C-alpha positions as CSV (number, residue, x, y, z in Angstrom):
1,M,3.7,-28.8,23.1
2,S,2.6,-25.1,22.6
3,K,5.2,-22.4,22.3
4,V,5.5,-18.7,21.7
5,F,7.1,-17.6,18.4
6,V,8.0,-14.0,17.8
7,I,8.6,-13.0,14.2
8,A,9.9,-9.7,12.9
9,Q,11.2,-8.1,9.7
10,G,14.3,-5.9,9.6
11,G,16.0,-3.7,6.9
12,G,14.8,-2.9,3.5
13,P,11.6,-4.6,2.3
14,T,11.6,-7.1,-0.6
15,A,9.0,-8.6,-2.9
16,V,8.9,-11.9,-0.9
17,I,9.7,-11.2,2.7
18,N,6.1,-11.8,3.7
19,Q,6.4,-15.3,2.4
20,T,8.9,-16.1,5.1
21,V,6.6,-14.8,7.8
22,A,3.7,-16.9,6.5
23,G,5.9,-20.0,6.1
24,A,7.1,-19.7,9.7
25,A,3.6,-19.0,11.0
26,L,2.0,-22.0,9.2
27,A,4.8,-24.3,10.2
28,A,4.5,-23.3,13.9
29,R,0.7,-24.0,13.7
30,E,1.2,-27.5,12.2
31,R,4.1,-28.6,14.5
32,Y,3.1,-26.9,17.7
33,P,-0.7,-26.8,17.9
34,G,-2.0,-24.1,20.2
35,S,1.1,-22.0,20.0
36,R,1.1,-18.2,19.9
37,I,2.7,-16.6,16.9
38,L,3.4,-12.9,17.3
39,G,4.5,-10.6,14.6
40,A,6.4,-7.6,16.0
41,R,5.6,-4.3,14.3
42,H,8.7,-2.5,12.9
43,G,11.2,-5.1,13.9
44,V,12.9,-5.1,17.3
45,R,11.2,-1.7,17.9
46,G,7.9,-3.6,18.2
47,I,9.3,-6.0,20.8
48,D,10.6,-3.1,22.8
49,R,7.2,-1.4,22.7
50,D,5.1,-4.5,23.2
51,D,3.5,-3.9,19.8
52,Y,2.4,-7.1,18.0
53,V,0.1,-8.6,15.5
54,D,-1.3,-12.0,16.6
55,L,-0.7,-14.1,13.6
56,S,-2.2,-17.1,15.4
57,T,-5.7,-15.7,14.7
58,I,-5.3,-15.1,11.0
59,S,-6.7,-17.6,8.6
60,E,-4.4,-19.5,6.3
61,T,-6.2,-17.9,3.3
62,E,-5.5,-14.4,4.6
63,L,-1.9,-15.4,5.6
64,M,-1.3,-16.5,2.0
65,R,-2.7,-13.2,0.6
66,F,-0.3,-11.4,3.0
67,A,2.5,-13.7,1.7
68,N,1.8,-12.9,-1.9
69,T,1.9,-9.2,-1.3
70,P,5.4,-7.5,-1.6
71,N,7.1,-5.3,1.0
72,S,7.4,-5.8,4.7
73,G,3.8,-6.2,5.9
74,L,4.8,-6.1,9.6
75,G,6.8,-2.9,9.1
76,S,10.5,-2.8,9.4
77,T,13.4,-0.9,11.0
78,R,17.0,-0.1,10.6
79,D,17.7,0.1,14.3
80,K,21.0,-1.4,15.3
81,P,20.6,-2.1,19.0
82,D,23.4,-1.5,21.5
83,A,23.8,-3.4,24.7
84,T,21.1,-1.3,26.5
85,Y,18.6,-1.7,23.6
86,C,19.3,-5.4,23.5
87,Q,18.4,-5.7,27.2
88,R,15.1,-4.0,26.5
89,V,14.4,-6.4,23.6
90,L,15.2,-9.4,25.8
91,A,12.9,-8.1,28.5
92,G,10.2,-7.7,25.9
93,L,10.7,-11.3,24.6
94,D,10.6,-12.6,28.2
95,K,7.4,-10.6,28.9
96,V,5.5,-12.6,26.2
97,G,7.2,-15.9,27.1
98,A,9.0,-16.2,23.8
99,S,10.5,-19.7,23.0
100,A,12.0,-18.5,19.7
101,F,12.6,-15.2,17.9
102,I,12.8,-15.4,14.1
103,Y,14.2,-12.2,12.7
104,I,14.1,-11.9,8.9
105,G,16.7,-9.6,7.4
106,G,20.3,-9.1,6.2
107,N,23.7,-8.4,7.6
108,D,22.7,-6.0,10.3
109,T,19.8,-8.2,11.4
110,S,22.0,-11.2,11.8
111,G,24.3,-9.0,13.9
112,T,21.5,-8.0,16.2
113,L,20.5,-11.6,16.7
114,D,24.1,-12.5,17.5
115,L,24.2,-9.8,20.2
116,L,20.9,-11.0,21.7
117,D,21.9,-14.7,21.6
118,K,25.1,-13.9,23.5
119,S,23.1,-12.1,26.2
120,A,20.1,-14.3,26.6
121,G,21.2,-17.7,27.9
122,D,19.6,-20.8,26.5
123,H,15.9,-20.2,27.2
124,I,15.2,-18.4,23.9
125,H,16.5,-19.5,20.5
126,F,17.4,-16.8,17.9
127,I,16.9,-17.7,14.3
128,H,18.1,-15.4,11.4
129,A,16.1,-15.9,8.2
130,P,18.0,-14.4,5.3
131,K,16.6,-11.6,3.2
132,T,18.2,-8.9,1.0
133,I,17.9,-7.7,-2.6
134,D,21.7,-7.0,-2.4
135,N,22.4,-10.7,-2.4
136,D,25.4,-10.0,-0.1
137,L,25.0,-12.5,2.7
138,V,27.9,-14.8,3.2
139,E,27.2,-18.5,3.5
140,N,24.4,-18.1,0.9
141,D,24.4,-18.8,-2.8
142,H,21.6,-16.3,-3.2
143,T,19.1,-14.6,-0.9
144,P,15.3,-14.3,-0.9
145,G,14.3,-11.0,-2.5
146,F,17.2,-10.9,-4.9
147,M,15.7,-12.9,-7.7
148,S,12.6,-10.7,-7.9
149,A,14.6,-7.5,-7.7
150,A,17.0,-8.9,-10.4
151,L,14.0,-9.7,-12.6
152,F,12.9,-6.1,-12.4
153,V,16.4,-4.9,-13.3
154,A,16.8,-7.3,-16.2
155,N,13.5,-6.3,-17.6
156,A,14.2,-2.6,-17.2
157,F,17.6,-2.8,-19.1
158,L,16.2,-5.0,-21.9
159,S,13.4,-2.4,-22.3
160,V,15.7,0.7,-22.2
161,D,18.2,-1.0,-24.7
162,L,15.3,-1.3,-27.2
163,D,14.5,2.4,-26.6
164,F,18.1,3.5,-27.2
165,R,18.3,1.5,-30.4
166,A,15.5,3.6,-31.8
167,M,16.9,7.0,-30.6
168,R,20.6,6.6,-29.9
169,G,22.6,8.2,-27.1
170,V,24.0,7.4,-23.7
171,Y,21.8,5.9,-21.0
172,V,22.9,5.1,-17.4
173,G,20.7,3.3,-14.9
174,I,21.8,3.6,-11.3
175,V,20.9,0.5,-9.3
176,M,21.0,0.0,-5.5
177,G,24.1,-1.6,-4.0
178,R,26.6,0.1,-1.7
179,H,29.3,-2.6,-1.4
180,A,28.1,-5.5,-3.6
181,G,27.2,-5.3,-7.3
182,F,25.1,-8.4,-7.8
183,L,21.8,-6.5,-8.4
184,T,23.5,-4.1,-10.9
185,A,25.2,-7.0,-12.7
186,S,21.8,-8.8,-13.1
187,A,21.1,-6.1,-15.8
188,A,23.3,-8.1,-18.1
189,A,21.5,-11.5,-17.5
190,W,19.7,-11.5,-20.9
191,R,22.5,-10.0,-23.0
192,R,23.1,-12.3,-26.0
193,D,26.1,-10.6,-27.6
194,E,28.1,-7.4,-27.5
195,T,25.5,-5.5,-29.4
196,D,22.9,-5.9,-26.6
197,G,22.9,-3.5,-23.7
198,P,24.1,-3.0,-21.1
199,H,27.3,-2.4,-22.9
200,L,29.1,-1.4,-19.7
201,V,28.6,-2.6,-16.1
202,Y,30.2,-0.8,-13.2
203,V,30.1,-2.2,-9.7
204,P,31.6,-1.3,-6.3
205,E,34.0,-4.2,-6.4
206,V,36.1,-2.5,-9.2
207,P,37.2,1.1,-8.6
208,F,37.5,3.4,-11.7
209,T,38.0,7.0,-12.7
210,E,35.6,9.5,-14.2
211,G,38.0,9.8,-17.1
212,R,37.9,6.0,-17.6
213,L,34.1,6.1,-17.7
214,I,34.1,8.7,-20.5
215,D,36.7,6.8,-22.5
216,D,34.6,3.6,-22.2
217,I,31.5,5.5,-23.3
218,R,33.3,7.0,-26.3
219,A,34.6,3.6,-27.4
220,T,31.2,2.1,-27.1
221,L,29.5,4.9,-29.1
222,D,32.1,4.5,-31.8
223,K,31.3,0.8,-32.0
224,H,27.6,0.6,-31.5
225,G,26.2,4.1,-31.9
226,R,24.7,4.0,-28.5
227,C,25.8,3.2,-25.0
228,V,23.7,1.6,-22.2
229,I,25.3,1.4,-18.8
230,A,24.3,-0.3,-15.6
231,M,26.0,1.3,-12.6
232,S,25.8,0.6,-8.9
233,E,25.0,3.5,-6.6
234,G,28.1,2.5,-4.6
235,V,30.7,2.6,-7.4
236,Q,34.0,3.9,-6.2
237,T,36.7,6.0,-7.8
238,A,40.4,4.8,-7.8
239,D,40.9,6.3,-4.3
240,H,38.2,4.0,-3.0
241,K,35.7,6.8,-2.3
242,P,32.1,6.7,-3.6
243,L,31.8,8.4,-7.0
244,A,28.9,10.3,-5.5
245,E,31.3,12.0,-3.1
246,S,33.4,13.6,-5.9
247,L,30.5,14.4,-8.2
248,I,28.0,15.8,-5.7
249,P,28.9,19.2,-4.1
250,A,29.9,18.8,-0.5
251,H,27.1,21.0,0.8
252,L,24.6,18.5,-0.7
253,H,26.1,15.4,1.0
254,E,23.6,13.6,3.2
255,R,24.7,10.9,5.7
256,D,22.8,8.4,7.6
257,A,23.0,7.7,11.4
258,H,26.1,5.5,10.8
259,G,28.0,8.2,8.8
260,N,27.4,6.5,5.4
261,L,26.9,8.9,2.5
262,Q,23.2,8.6,1.3
263,L,23.3,7.0,-2.1
264,S,19.7,6.1,-2.9
265,G,18.5,9.6,-3.9
266,G,18.8,11.2,-7.3
267,D,21.7,13.5,-6.7
268,L,24.3,11.1,-8.1
269,G,22.3,10.6,-11.3
270,L,21.8,14.4,-11.9
271,A,25.5,15.0,-11.3
272,L,26.6,12.2,-13.5
273,Q,24.3,13.3,-16.3
274,E,25.8,16.8,-16.3
275,A,29.3,15.3,-16.3
276,I,28.6,13.2,-19.3
277,K,27.0,16.1,-21.2
278,D,30.0,18.3,-20.4
279,D,32.6,15.7,-21.6
280,L,30.5,14.5,-24.6
281,P,28.8,17.7,-25.9
282,G,26.0,17.1,-28.4
283,V,25.4,13.5,-27.2
284,R,22.0,12.6,-26.0
285,A,22.5,11.5,-22.4
286,R,20.0,10.3,-19.8
287,V,20.7,9.0,-16.2
288,D,17.9,7.4,-14.2
289,T,18.1,6.4,-10.6
290,F,16.1,3.2,-10.0
291,G,16.0,3.8,-6.2
292,Y,13.5,1.7,-4.4
293,L,11.6,0.5,-7.5
294,P,13.3,-2.9,-7.8
295,R,13.0,-3.7,-4.1
296,G,9.3,-4.8,-4.0
297,F,7.9,-4.2,-7.4
298,I,4.5,-6.1,-7.6
299,G,4.8,-6.6,-11.4
300,A,8.1,-8.5,-11.2
301,I,7.9,-11.2,-8.5
302,S,9.8,-14.5,-9.2
303,A,7.7,-17.6,-8.4
304,I,10.9,-19.4,-7.4
305,D,11.9,-16.5,-5.1
306,Q,8.5,-16.8,-3.4
307,A,8.7,-20.5,-2.9
308,E,12.2,-20.3,-1.5
309,A,11.3,-17.5,0.9
310,F,8.3,-19.5,2.2
311,A,10.5,-22.6,2.6
312,I,13.0,-20.6,4.7
313,G,10.3,-19.6,7.1
314,R,9.2,-23.2,7.6
315,F,12.8,-24.3,8.0
316,A,13.4,-21.7,10.6
317,V,10.6,-23.2,12.8
318,E,11.5,-26.8,12.1
319,S,15.1,-26.2,13.0
320,H,14.9,-23.9,16.0
321,E,14.9,-26.5,18.7
322,A,18.6,-27.3,17.8
323,G,19.6,-23.9,18.9
324,S,20.3,-20.4,17.6
325,G,21.6,-19.9,14.1
326,S,21.2,-18.4,10.6
327,V,19.4,-20.2,7.8
328,A,21.7,-20.4,4.8
329,Q,20.5,-21.1,1.2
330,T,23.2,-23.0,-0.7
331,Y,23.3,-24.5,-4.2
332,E,24.4,-28.1,-4.2
333,D,24.2,-30.7,-7.0
334,G,22.0,-28.5,-9.1
335,R,19.4,-27.7,-6.4
336,T,18.9,-25.2,-3.6
337,V,19.5,-26.6,-0.1
338,L,18.8,-25.1,3.3
339,R,21.1,-25.6,6.3
340,M,21.7,-23.8,9.6
341,V,25.0,-22.0,10.2
342,P,26.2,-20.1,13.3
343,L,25.0,-16.5,13.7
344,A,28.6,-15.3,14.0
345,A,29.4,-16.8,10.5
346,V,27.0,-14.3,8.9
347,A,26.7,-11.4,11.3
348,N,27.8,-8.0,9.9
349,R,29.7,-9.6,7.0
350,T,29.3,-8.7,3.4
351,K,29.7,-11.0,0.4
352,T,30.9,-9.3,-2.8
353,M,30.9,-10.6,-6.3
354,P,33.7,-13.2,-7.0
355,A,36.6,-11.8,-9.1
356,D,35.9,-14.4,-11.8
357,F,32.4,-12.8,-12.4
358,L,34.1,-9.7,-13.9
359,T,36.2,-9.2,-17.0
360,A,39.9,-8.1,-16.7
361,E,38.7,-4.5,-17.7
362,G,36.3,-4.6,-14.8
363,N,33.4,-3.1,-16.8
364,H,31.5,-6.2,-17.7
365,L,30.7,-9.8,-16.8
366,T,32.5,-13.0,-17.8
367,E,30.7,-16.1,-19.0
368,T,31.0,-17.4,-15.4
369,G,29.2,-14.4,-14.0
370,L,26.6,-14.5,-16.7
371,A,25.9,-18.1,-16.0
372,Y,25.2,-17.4,-12.4
373,F,22.6,-14.8,-13.2
374,R,21.0,-16.8,-15.9
375,R,20.6,-19.7,-13.5
376,L,18.6,-17.5,-11.2
377,L,16.4,-15.7,-13.7
378,P,13.9,-17.0,-16.2
379,P,14.8,-17.0,-19.9
380,R,14.9,-13.8,-21.9
381,P,11.6,-12.6,-23.2
382,D,11.2,-13.3,-26.9
383,A,11.7,-9.7,-28.0
384,W,12.2,-8.8,-31.6
385,T,15.6,-7.4,-32.5
386,P,15.0,-4.0,-34.1
387,F,16.2,-3.3,-37.6
388,V,18.4,-0.4,-36.4
């Protein structure tokens, strides 16, 4: 029986999101010969504008080249449709005779599908395929895209720690993550003991003060002669406001369409670097903002991440006849398992790091937290420990 599958990508790109498209497209071809498989350009915007790539006509060889290329090959969007927009999207899906809409994305994407599902009736099934480097989707042990981004972050902090052993000082790497600190915490995955950086890890889950930060740096410098810090862009002060809000002058604040303070630029890094230099005169200090670099870095793609993202695309097609839902990636009995959960269970919800992942001081990981990241990442490279 032939069908029409519409596939789209939403939110920030990842290193493996195209794998999910390819997995879905190839599964649809195998299970439903003669079906049309349409890739909507720029998410729901493409459906609204009748703008598609016909994935049915692309060879398997070319689809796999596409799959192995990072970043959202169909184009993405951060549109959050209201009721009127949803009606236009539903009309666009009806226009092409869609049997199923597979939307690959994070929290907001699942929320969009939940809205569409509640408005559409039963003639279209809406499947959310998980994706986010933030690793913050509830119902999921880990999400496609996270392992590759975490691999970049772990490599970066191992490298910079070797650098700061040679020429000592303070280094802060600011990593993406507004509400959840998983990606930042992955910086510590290859840490062997307290002498290895990052020596301090700050995540949004634990508020702190600028004074506490400086005290922690001083103590680390006294102990190790250098201080390497992994910090989430969304870290908060004790009053639960973003650190960026207090360090960056008000006239430089930028906000998105939803009123959120823009965090992914370099302003926080520059402001933090000046604050450290002011409080610790004479100390060599450098702050780098990783920004989008970890998101889809072609030199750090996890093979397991690729395979899991591809499998999720296949599972979305294989499961769609049972009705709408969100594909969840769980960890059971030592292996990754896929299952379908209700859209409402995932929509617009955020998973944060469990409390037992973080030390009582809130500035590093416990053995429980480290074990989680080590399970998802390959072993530490066999780098020589410097003589200094």
